[in-house]
C-alpha positions in Angstrom: -81.8 -7.4 -61.6 -82.0 -10.9 -60.4 -78.7 -11.6 -62.1 -77.0 -8.7 -60.3 -78.4 -9.8 -56.9 -77.1 -13.4 -57.5 -73.6 -12.1 -58.3 -73.5 -9.9 -55.1 -74.6 -12.9 -53.0 -71.9 -15.1 -54.5 -69.2 -12.5 -53.9 -70.2 -12.2 -50.2 -69.8 -16.0 -49.8 -66.3 -15.8 -51.4 -65.2 -12.9 -49.1 -66.4 -14.8 -46.0 -64.2 -17.7 -47.0 -61.2 -15.4 -47.5 -61.7 -13.7 -44.2 -61.9 -17.1 -42.4 -58.5 -18.1 -43.9 -57.0 -14.7 -43.0 -58.2 -14.9 -39.4 -56.8 -18.4 -39.2 -53.4 -17.3 -40.4 -53.3 -14.2 -38.1 -54.4 -16.4 -35.2 -51.4 -18.7 -35.8 -49.0 -15.8 -36.1 -50.4 -14.2 -32.9 -50.2 -17.5 -31.0 -46.6 -18.1 -32.2 -45.6 -14.5 -31.2 -47.2 -14.9 -27.8 -45.4 -18.2 -27.4 -42.1 -16.7 -28.4 -42.7 -13.7 -26.1 -43.4 -16.0 -23.1 -40.4 -18.3 -23.7 -38.0 -15.5 -24.7 -39.1 -13.7 -21.5 -38.0 -16.8 -19.6 -34.7 -16.8 -21.4 -34.2 -13.1 -20.6 -34.9 -13.8 -17.0 -32.5 -16.7 -17.0 -29.8 -14.5 -18.6 -30.2 -12.0 -15.8 -29.9 -14.8 -13.2 -26.7 -16.1 -15.0 -25.2 -12.6 -15.0 -25.7 -12.2 -11.3 -24.2 -15.7 -10.8 -21.1 -15.0 -12.8 -20.7 -11.5 -11.3 -20.8 -12.9 -7.7 -18.4 -15.8 -8.6 -15.8 -13.5 -10.3 -15.8 -11.0 -7.5 -15.7 -13.8 -4.8 -12.5 -15.2 -6.3 -11.0 -11.9 -7.5 -9.2 -11.3 -4.2 -6.9 -14.2 -5.2 -5.5 -12.2 -8.1 -3.0 -11.7 -9.5 -3.0 -15.2 -11.0 0.3 -17.0 -11.0 1.4 -20.4 -12.2 1.0 -21.7 -8.6 -2.5 -20.4 -7.8 -4.2 -20.8 -11.2 -6.1 -24.0 -10.3 -6.9 -22.6 -6.8 -8.6 -19.6 -8.4 -10.5 -21.8 -10.8 -11.7 -23.9 -7.8 -12.9 -20.9 -6.0 -14.9 -19.7 -9.0 -16.4 -23.1 -9.5 -17.4 -23.2 -5.8 -19.5 -20.0 -6.2 -20.9 -21.0 -9.6 -22.2 -24.3 -8.0 -23.5 -22.7 -4.8 -27.2 -23.6 -4.4 -28.0 -20.0 -3.6 -26.2 -18.7 -6.7 -26.4 -21.4 -9.4 -28.9 -20.7 -12.2 -31.3 -23.4 -13.2 -30.6 -25.4 -16.3 -26.8 -25.5 -15.6 -24.6 -28.5 -15.0 -22.3 -28.7 -12.0 -18.8 -27.5 -13.1 -15.3 -28.3 -11.8 -12.1 -26.3 -11.6 -10.8 -28.4 -14.5 -13.9 -27.5 -16.6 -13.2 -23.8 -16.3 -9.6 -24.0 -17.6 -10.0 -26.7 -20.3 -10.6 -24.4 -23.2 -14.2 -25.5 -23.7 -16.6 -22.5 -23.6 -19.8 -24.5 -23.3 -19.0 -25.8 -19.7 -17.7 -22.3 -18.6 -14.2 -20.9 -18.9 -11.8 -18.5 -17.1 -9.5 -16.4 -19.2 -6.7 -14.7 -17.3 -5.6 -11.4 -18.8 -3.4 -8.3 -18.4 -5.2 -5.0 -17.6 -5.5 -4.3 -21.3 -7.4 -7.5 -22.0 -4.6 -9.3 -23.7 -3.9 -12.9 -22.7 -1.7 -13.6 -19.7 0.0 -16.7 -18.3 1.6 -15.4 -15.1 1.1 -12.4 -12.7 -2.3 -11.8 -14.3 -4.2 -8.9 -12.8 -7.5 -9.4 -14.7 -9.9 -12.4 -15.0 -12.8 -12.9 -17.4 -15.2 -15.6 -16.3 -17.7 -17.2 -18.7 -20.6 -18.9 -16.9 -21.5 -22.5 -18.0 -24.4 -22.7 -20.4 -27.8 -22.6 -18.8 -30.4 -24.4 -20.9 -33.8 -22.8 -21.2 -36.5 -25.2 -22.4 -39.2 -23.6 -24.5 -42.9 -24.4 -23.9 -45.4 -22.9 -26.2 -42.7 -21.9 -28.7 -41.9 -25.6 -29.3 -45.2 -25.8 -31.2 -43.6 -23.7 -33.9 -40.3 -25.5 -33.9 -38.2 -23.6 -31.2 -37.4 -26.0 -28.4 -34.6 -24.5 -26.3 -31.8 -22.0 -26.1 -28.5 -21.9 -24.1 -27.7 -18.8 -22.1 -24.2 -17.7 -21.1 -22.9 -14.5 -19.6 -19.4 -13.1 -18.7 -18.0 -11.0 -15.9 -14.5 -9.4 -15.8 -12.8 -8.4 -12.6 -9.4 -6.7 -12.1 -7.3 -6.3 -9.0 -5.9 -2.8 -8.4 -4.1 -1.0 -5.6 -5.8 1.5 -3.4 -4.3 5.0 -3.2 -4.4 6.9 0.1 -7.1 9.6 0.4 -5.5 13.0 -0.4 -7.0 14.6 2.7 -5.2 12.0 4.9 -1.8 12.4 3.2 0.7 14.5 5.1 3.4 16.6 3.4 6.2 14.5 4.9 8.3 11.7 3.4 9.8 8.5 4.9 12.8 6.8 3.5 12.7 3.1 2.5 14.1 0.3 4.5 13.2 0.9 8.1 10.3 -1.3 9.0 7.2 -0.2 10.9 7.0 1.3 14.3 7.9 4.7 15.9 9.2 7.4 13.6 9.9 11.0 14.3 10.7 14.4 12.6 13.0 16.6 14.7 12.7 20.2 13.7 15.5 21.5 15.9 18.3 20.4 13.5 20.2 18.9 16.4 23.9 19.2 17.1 25.3 15.7 17.5 28.6 14.4 16.5 27.1 13.0 13.3 27.6 14.8 10.0 25.2 17.5 8.7 24.2 15.6 5.6 22.2 13.1 7.6 19.7 10.9 5.8 16.3 10.0 7.1 13.8 7.0 7.1 11.0 4.1 6.5 10.7 0.5 4.8 14.3 -0.8 3.1 17.6 0.7 4.7 20.4 3.1 3.7 24.0 4.4 3.9 25.0 7.8 5.5 28.2 9.5 6.7 30.1 7.9 9.6 31.1 9.6 12.9 33.8 12.2 12.6 36.2 10.1 14.7 36.5 7.4 12.1 39.7 6.8 10.2 39.9 6.7 6.4 41.5 3.4 5.7 39.4 0.9 3.7 39.2 -1.8 6.3 36.6 -3.6 8.4 35.0 -1.3 10.9 35.5 -1.8 14.7 34.2 0.7 17.2 36.8 2.2 19.5 36.9 1.2 23.1 35.6 4.6 24.2 32.6 4.2 21.8 31.3 1.0 23.3 28.6 0.9 25.9 27.5 -1.8 28.3 24.5 -2.9 26.3 24.3 -6.2 24.4 22.7 -7.0 21.1 21.1 -10.5 21.0 19.6 -12.6 18.2 20.6 -15.1 15.5 24.4 -15.0 15.3 24.3 -15.2 11.4 21.3 -14.4 9.1 21.8 -15.2 5.5 20.4 -13.4 2.5 21.1 -14.2 -1.2 23.0 -11.8 -3.3 20.6 -9.1 -4.6 17.8 -10.8 -2.7 15.8 -9.6 0.3 14.7 -10.9 3.6 13.0 -9.7 6.8 15.0 -10.1 10.1 13.2 -10.8 13.3 14.1 -11.6 16.9 16.8 -9.0 17.7 16.7 -7.8 21.3 18.9 -5.5 23.4 19.6 -5.5 27.1 22.0 -3.9 29.4 20.8 -0.3 28.8 21.3 1.6 32.0 21.5 5.3 33.0 19.3 8.1 31.9 19.2 10.2 28.7 18.8 7.4 26.2 16.4 8.5 23.5 16.3 5.3 21.5 18.2 2.2 20.5 18.7 1.6 16.8 20.6 -0.8 14.5 23.6 0.0 12.3 25.3 -2.4 9.8 28.8 -2.0 8.4 29.8 -3.9 5.1 32.8 -6.2 4.8 35.0 -3.3 3.6 33.8 -0.7 6.1 33.2 1.8 3.3 29.9 3.0 4.7 27.1 2.0 6.9 23.3 1.3 6.8 21.0 2.5 9.6 17.7 0.7 10.2 14.7 2.2 11.9 14.1 -0.9 14.0 14.2 1.0 17.2 13.2 0.7 20.9 13.3 3.2 23.7 15.5 1.0 25.9 15.9 -2.7 26.7 13.6 -5.0 24.8 12.6 -6.4 21.4 13.6 -4.5 18.3 11.0 -4.5 15.5 11.6 -6.6 12.4 13.4 -4.9 9.5 14.1 -5.7 5.9 17.4 -6.0 4.0 17.4 -5.8 0.2 19.5 -5.1 -2.8 18.9 -1.4 -2.4 21.1 -1.4 0.7 22.8 -4.6 2.0 22.4 -7.6 -0.4 24.2 -5.9 -3.3 27.5 -6.3 -1.4 28.5 -9.9 -0.7 30.1 -10.9 2.5 29.5 -10.4 6.2 27.8 -7.2 7.4 28.3 -6.6 11.1 25.3 -5.2 13.0 25.6 -3.2 16.2 22.9 -1.6 18.4 23.4 2.1 18.9 22.2 3.6 22.2 21.6 7.2 21.5 21.5 10.3 23.7 20.9 13.8 22.5 24.5 14.5 21.5 26.2 11.1 21.4 25.8 7.4 21.0 27.5 4.2 22.0 27.8 0.8 20.2 26.8 -2.5 21.7 29.5 -4.7 23.1 28.4 -7.4 20.8 27.5 -7.5 17.1 25.5 -9.9 14.9 26.1 -10.8 11.3 24.0 -10.4 8.1 25.7 -12.7 5.5 25.2 -12.0 1.8 25.9 -15.2 0.0 26.5 -15.7 -3.7 27.3 -13.0 -6.3 30.8 -11.7 -7.0 33.6 -12.8 -4.8 33.2 -11.2 -1.5 36.0 -8.8 -0.5 38.2 -9.6 2.4 36.9 -8.8 5.8 39.7 -7.4 7.8 39.2 -6.3 11.4 40.9 -3.0 11.6 39.3 0.4 11.8 36.5 2.1 9.8 36.7 4.2 6.7 34.8 7.3 5.6 31.2 6.6 4.5 29.8 7.3 1.0 27.9 10.5 0.6 24.4 11.1 -0.8 25.8 11.3 -4.3 27.2 7.7 -4.2 25.6 5.0 -6.4 23.0 2.6 -4.9 19.5 3.3 -4.0 19.2 3.9 -0.3 21.2 5.8 2.3 20.3 6.4 5.9 17.3 5.8 7.9 17.4 6.6 11.5 19.8 7.3 14.2 20.1 10.9 13.3 19.5 13.7 15.7 17.0 15.3 13.3 14.7 12.3 13.2 13.9 10.0 10.4 11.5 11.7 8.1 11.4 15.1 6.4 8.9 17.5 4.8 7.6 17.8 1.3 7.2 20.9 -0.8 4.0 19.9 -2.5 1.9 22.4 -4.7 -1.7 23.3 -4.1 -4.4 24.3 -6.5 -4.8 27.7 -4.9 -1.0 28.3 -5.0 0.6 30.3 -2.1 4.1 30.6 -0.7 6.0 27.5 0.3 5.3 28.0 4.0 1.6 28.6 3.4 1.3 25.5 1.2 3.1 23.4 3.8 0.8 24.3 6.7 -2.3 23.9 4.6 -1.1 20.5 3.4 -0.7 19.5 7.1 -4.1 20.9 8.2 -6.2 19.7 5.1 -4.0 17.1 3.5 -2.3 17.3 0.1 -5.1 18.5 -2.3 -4.3 16.0 -5.1 -3.8 12.2 -5.1 -0.2 11.1 -5.2 0.7 7.7 -6.8 3.7 5.4 -6.7 6.2 5.2 -9.5 6.5 1.6 -10.8 9.9 0.6 -12.3 9.4 -1.6 -15.3 10.9 -5.0 -15.4 14.6 -4.7 -16.3 14.8 -1.0 -15.4 17.3 -0.4 -12.5 15.7 1.4 -9.6 17.1 4.7 -8.7 16.6 7.7 -6.4 16.1 10.6 -8.8 13.2 11.3 -11.3 14.5 14.4 -13.0 18.1 13.6 -13.9 18.9 16.0 -16.8 20.7 13.3 -18.7 18.1 10.5 -18.3 14.8 11.5 -16.8 12.6 8.5 -15.6 10.2 7.4 -18.3 6.6 7.9 -17.0 7.7 10.2 -14.2 5.0 12.8 -13.3 6.7 15.5 -11.1 4.8 17.0 -8.2 5.4 20.5 -9.5 1.7 21.2 -10.3 -1.3 20.1 -8.3 -2.7 17.2 -10.3 -3.8 13.6 -9.5 -1.2 10.9 -10.3 2.0 12.8 -9.5 4.5 10.1 -8.7 7.7 12.0 -8.0 8.0 14.3 -5.0 10.5 16.8 -3.8 11.7 17.3 -0.3 12.3 20.5 1.5 15.4 21.0 3.6 14.7 20.9 7.3 11.4 20.7 9.1 9.4 23.8 9.7 8.4 23.6 13.4 6.2 26.7 13.6 4.2 25.8 10.4 3.9 22.2 11.6 2.5 23.6 14.9 -0.1 25.8 13.2 -1.0 23.1 10.7 -1.6 20.5 13.5 -2.7 22.5 16.5 -3.8 26.1 16.1 -5.4 27.9 13.2 -4.3 29.0 9.7 -4.4 32.6 8.6 -7.8 32.2 6.9 -9.4 30.6 10.0 -8.9 27.0 8.9 -8.5 24.8 12.1 -5.4 22.6 12.5 -5.6 18.9 11.7 -5.9 17.8 15.3 -8.6 20.3 16.1 -11.8 18.5 17.4 -13.7 20.1 14.5 -12.2 17.2 12.6 -13.1 14.6 15.2 -13.3 14.4 19.0 -11.4 11.9 21.1 -13.1 8.5 20.9 -10.9 6.4 23.2 -13.0 5.6 26.2 -10.4 6.3 28.8 -9.1 9.5 27.3 -10.6 13.0 26.6 -9.9 16.0 24.4 -7.1 18.3 25.6 -6.6 22.0 25.3 -3.4 23.2 23.7 -2.7 26.9 23.1 -6.4 27.7 23.5 -7.5 25.1 21.0 -9.3 21.9 21.9 -7.6 19.0 20.1 -8.1 15.3 19.6 -6.2 13.0 22.1 -6.7 9.5 20.7 -4.0 6.9 20.9 -3.4 4.1 18.5 -3.8 1.2 21.0 -7.4 2.0 21.7 -8.3 0.9 18.1 -6.7 -2.5 18.5 -9.1 -5.5 18.4 -9.1 -9.3 19.0 -6.0 -9.3 21.2 -3.8 -7.5 18.7 -0.9 -5.3 19.9 1.2 -2.5 18.4 3.8 -5.1 17.7 1.2 -7.2 15.9 0.2 -4.4 13.4 3.9 -3.4 13.0 4.8 -6.9 11.8 5.5 -7.6 8.2 3.5 -10.8 8.1 0.3 -12.2 9.6 -1.5 -8.8 9.7 -5.2 -8.8 9.0 -8.1 -6.4 9.1 -9.4 -8.1 12.3 -6.6 -6.4 14.2 -7.9 -2.8 13.9 -11.2 -1.1 14.3 -12.0 0.5 10.9 -13.1 3.6 12.9 -9.4 4.5 13.1 -9.6 6.1 9.7 -12.0 8.7 11.1 -9.6 9.9 13.7 -7.7 13.1 12.7 -4.5 11.5 14.0 -4.7 8.8 11.4 -2.5 9.8 8.4 -0.7 8.4 5.3 3.0 9.1 4.4 4.7 8.5 1.1 7.9 6.5 1.1 10.9 7.4 -1.1 14.5 6.3 -1.7 15.8 9.3 0.3 19.5 9.9 0.4 19.8 13.2 2.2 17.3 15.6 3.6 19.3 18.5 2.0 18.9 17.1 -1.5 16.4 19.0 -3.7 15.7 16.6 -6.6 12.4 14.9 -7.3 12.3 11.4 -6.0 10.1 8.5 -7.1 7.4 7.4 -4.6 7.9 3.8 -3.8 4.8 3.1 -1.6 2.7 4.6 1.1 2.5 3.7 4.8 -0.3 4.4 7.3 0.6 6.1 10.5 -0.9 7.6 13.7 0.3 10.8 15.4 1.3 9.6 18.8 4.5 8.8 20.8 3.0 5.5 22.0 5.4 2.6 21.2 5.4 -1.2 21.4 6.9 -0.9 24.9 5.7 2.4 26.3 2.4 4.3 26.7 1.8 7.7 25.2 3.2 10.7 27.1 1.1 13.7 28.0 2.2 15.4 24.8 1.0 12.3 22.8 3.3 12.8 19.8 3.9 16.5 19.8 6.9 17.8 21.6 6.3 21.5 21.7 8.7 24.4 22.2 6.7 27.7 22.4 4.7 27.9 19.2 6.8 25.3 17.4 6.7 21.5 17.1 10.1 20.4 18.3 9.6 16.7 17.5 6.6 15.1 15.7 6.1 11.4 16.5 4.2 9.1 14.1 3.7 5.3 14.6 3.6 3.6 11.2 2.1 0.2 10.7 1.3 -2.5 8.1 -1.5 -1.4 5.8 -2.9 -4.9 5.8 -4.6 -4.0 9.1 -6.8 -1.6 7.2 -9.9 -2.6 5.2 -10.0 -1.3 1.6 -12.1 1.8 0.8 -14.3 0.8 -2.1 -14.7 4.4 -3.3 -11.0 5.3 -3.1 -8.8 6.2 -6.1 -6.7 3.3 -7.4 -3.7 2.6 -9.5 -2.4 -0.4 -11.4 -1.8 -3.3 -8.9 1.6 -3.3 -7.2 2.4 -5.9 -4.6 4.6 -3.5 -2.7 1.7 -1.1 -2.3 -0.7 -3.6 -0.8 -4.3 -2.3 -0.3 -5.6 -4.6 -3.1 -9.2 -3.8 -4.3 -11.1 -5.9 -6.7 -13.3 -4.1 -9.3 -15.9 -5.4 -11.7 -14.8 -3.9 -15.0 -16.8 -5.8 -17.6 
């Protein structure tokens, strides 16, 4: 018994020793785990700080995209500026320079410029991946077990995209390219002037159309007949040069000497060296004064070398006269320019002729036409049209982008060679990039879609249910028993801007317009196409979109009592819209977007990774 007791006592002593060792080991492990937890928690916190830092820095510089050879270093400098900012920089980081960020060394931070698909890019890069410089996190307790520090780096990827107009603000009308910003109009009366019936229409690049019926048919330089010349004078630079197949904006043209009543507008017309057609521009004024700037490009003028002669046309309802002087647009370079005789004009090309643009303004039927765009709920053509006016097109349209090396053209659905990537607007779906015009303009449906009420009780677009008049010196008006909005564009101007300012091609900023303009029911968007005849029924690629405002206010005159709607009974006789540079509008962060396109404008920077 004594022996058994002794053995049990010895065993107890042995177990107490083992437990002490076990407790010591567990204590070390627990201490080490706690130390790692504390220090790794610090590292995790630092990682979040670095992520915020790099997100802010990438977004702050993203507006400078796309990257080009010329702005690469500038973008890197802007990123470095925000990475180093005291309110943004994470602790444990070294100060970085622009050179550090593009030196190929990831430790001190790096910028990788990319295409949208993430592949490397060296020019016109729309995406940027920013790697923050290493932030060193020193360990405290964990150093006792051999872990002394860790470097933390995070990335942010931003991409520049182009904003698409909201569908509910997009009207079922098209504008032709080439005509600059300013007053535009759709005349639903179909006129009766001396100009031909296949009259083209208009907005940003220019276009050929048929000449007056009195013109001869010899292929010589155009000169207006003595009876076709008025007393007004076109002033400006005697000669403006543009390179062959290039483009330029022309500013500073003025007209004076307009006298007598009945003049509706003064526009510009250019005849080529051979007189085989003409190009009309929508740089218009209502009388004497400054003509808005306008663009010439390869789609109209610069593909034909030589001297183009430009006249100002003073237009009445059923006639027009040429200015007594002309100016010259000289296309230099390219093939040898044809001779420039000074005889009489020839017949103009028709809508079927080659070349991208055709006619713009100067027609009795105005300079934009209507679209036949589908709706999800279907309906007849007339029903769809008035609903698209009242509610906006019910799907988001997008521009068609011609790939590098692909010649631009007017038609999407050519049976022999349809455009690759064309999405016809024949079914209501987002992303349709080819639209089809409808012959004429439907005055009664334009009236119901804008002013009165649709068959199902839907109020017209301008009804105050969509927004009351906000201009302080104006009030709602009653038309056909309906109370409608009576805003004018000028009341949204800010910081000394004028209508001429926002209709300029350069120097336009978001400081010029109150963002509240987008809440007015008179604010709209219009797609721009290479139109060549309102009577054509083919699908046309959308080139861009322009913002506009339903009003007859111009750069030189106040709005009339009709404020953009010339009414004849229950029909809109003429619809006036003032178009302007979209750079005056702030981007809408929740808008639909498409791949970045410089011609679209409306750049939005998105964090994509």
